[in-house]
GUTORBA-795589 format. One record per residue (C-alpha): chain; residue in three letters; z, x, y. Coordinates in pm, whole numbers. Each point is the difference from the previous one (the first is absolute). Example, Ala and Ser with C-alpha at 12.3 -4.5 7.8 and 13.67 -1.06 7.14 Angstrom:
% residues 2
{atom A, ALA, {780, 1230, -450}}
{atom A, SER, {-66, 137, 344}}
***
This chain:
% residues 76
{atom A, UNK, {10033, 12564, 10145}}
{atom A, UNK, {-195, 53, 298}}
{atom A, UNK, {-192, -331, 206}}
{atom A, UNK, {-331, 140, -110}}
{atom A, UNK, {148, -17, -367}}
{atom A, UNK, {105, -332, 60}}
{atom A, UNK, {-303, -125, 125}}
{atom A, UNK, {-193, 109, -299}}
{atom A, UNK, {215, -174, -226}}
{atom A, UNK, {-4, -330, 237}}
{atom A, UNK, {-357, 29, 19}}
{atom A, UNK, {-14, 31, -420}}
{atom A, UNK, {118, -337, 13}}
{atom A, UNK, {-142, -307, -135}}
{atom A, UNK, {-194, -198, 278}}
{atom A, UNK, {231, -312, 20}}
{atom A, UNK, {348, 190, -31}}
{atom A, UNK, {-169, 203, 273}}
{atom A, UNK, {-8, -274, 236}}
{atom A, UNK, {340, -162, -161}}
{atom A, UNK, {144, 350, 148}}
{atom A, UNK, {-222, -24, 328}}
{atom A, UNK, {164, -349, 75}}
{atom A, UNK, {334, 118, -77}}
{atom A, UNK, {7, 254, 213}}
{atom A, UNK, {-178, -158, 301}}
{atom A, UNK, {320, -268, -68}}
{atom A, UNK, {218, 281, 25}}
{atom A, UNK, {-92, 171, 300}}
{atom A, UNK, {40, -391, 169}}
{atom A, UNK, {-367, -6, 89}}
{atom A, UNK, {35, -328, -211}}
{atom A, UNK, {273, -223, -96}}
{atom A, UNK, {-241, -143, -279}}
{atom A, UNK, {-328, 122, -195}}
{atom A, UNK, {-127, -348, -65}}
{atom A, UNK, {-143, 74, -390}}
{atom A, UNK, {-323, -199, 86}}
{atom A, UNK, {-102, 297, 239}}
{atom A, UNK, {148, 266, -252}}
{atom A, UNK, {-203, -134, -253}}
{atom A, UNK, {-291, -27, 207}}
{atom A, UNK, {15, 360, 58}}
{atom A, UNK, {38, 92, -337}}
{atom A, UNK, {-326, -217, -67}}
{atom A, UNK, {-162, 191, 255}}
{atom A, UNK, {108, 342, -102}}
{atom A, UNK, {-92, -54, -350}}
{atom A, UNK, {-349, -121, 152}}
{atom A, UNK, {-28, 327, 181}}
{atom A, UNK, {82, 139, -312}}
{atom A, UNK, {-295, -120, -199}}
{atom A, UNK, {-227, 57, 292}}
{atom A, UNK, {117, 361, -10}}
{atom A, UNK, {-31, 8, -382}}
{atom A, UNK, {-372, -133, 2}}
{atom A, UNK, {-115, 221, 262}}
{atom A, UNK, {-29, -257, 283}}
{atom A, UNK, {256, 156, 214}}
{atom A, UNK, {128, 376, 92}}
{atom A, UNK, {352, 66, 1}}
{atom A, UNK, {183, 284, 174}}
{atom A, UNK, {302, 191, -102}}
{atom A, UNK, {370, -83, 34}}
{atom A, UNK, {3, 335, 201}}
{atom A, UNK, {-256, -96, 234}}
{atom A, UNK, {148, -322, 63}}
{atom A, UNK, {388, 123, 63}}
{atom A, UNK, {-154, 285, 218}}
{atom A, UNK, {-139, -213, 179}}
{atom A, UNK, {321, -258, -15}}
{atom A, UNK, {257, 277, 111}}
{atom A, UNK, {-285, 84, 328}}
{atom A, UNK, {-2, -351, 99}}
{atom A, UNK, {381, -15, -27}}
{atom A, UNK, {66, 327, 214}}
***
């Protein structure tokens, strides 16, 4: 499996599952010892609001390819 295939599968997860996965990855990387559940819930709520705004045409999204391309450049 390539990183691109993994990325596509991860981005297809439901938002609450994706948020939990991100929290676990951050914890695993040692950047934080414990992700506060309240913060996780707030991020899930924010993601749902942004999704709703995108669905209603209030905001425009950008492709995951563009996001990860910019992230790779930033991390180099």
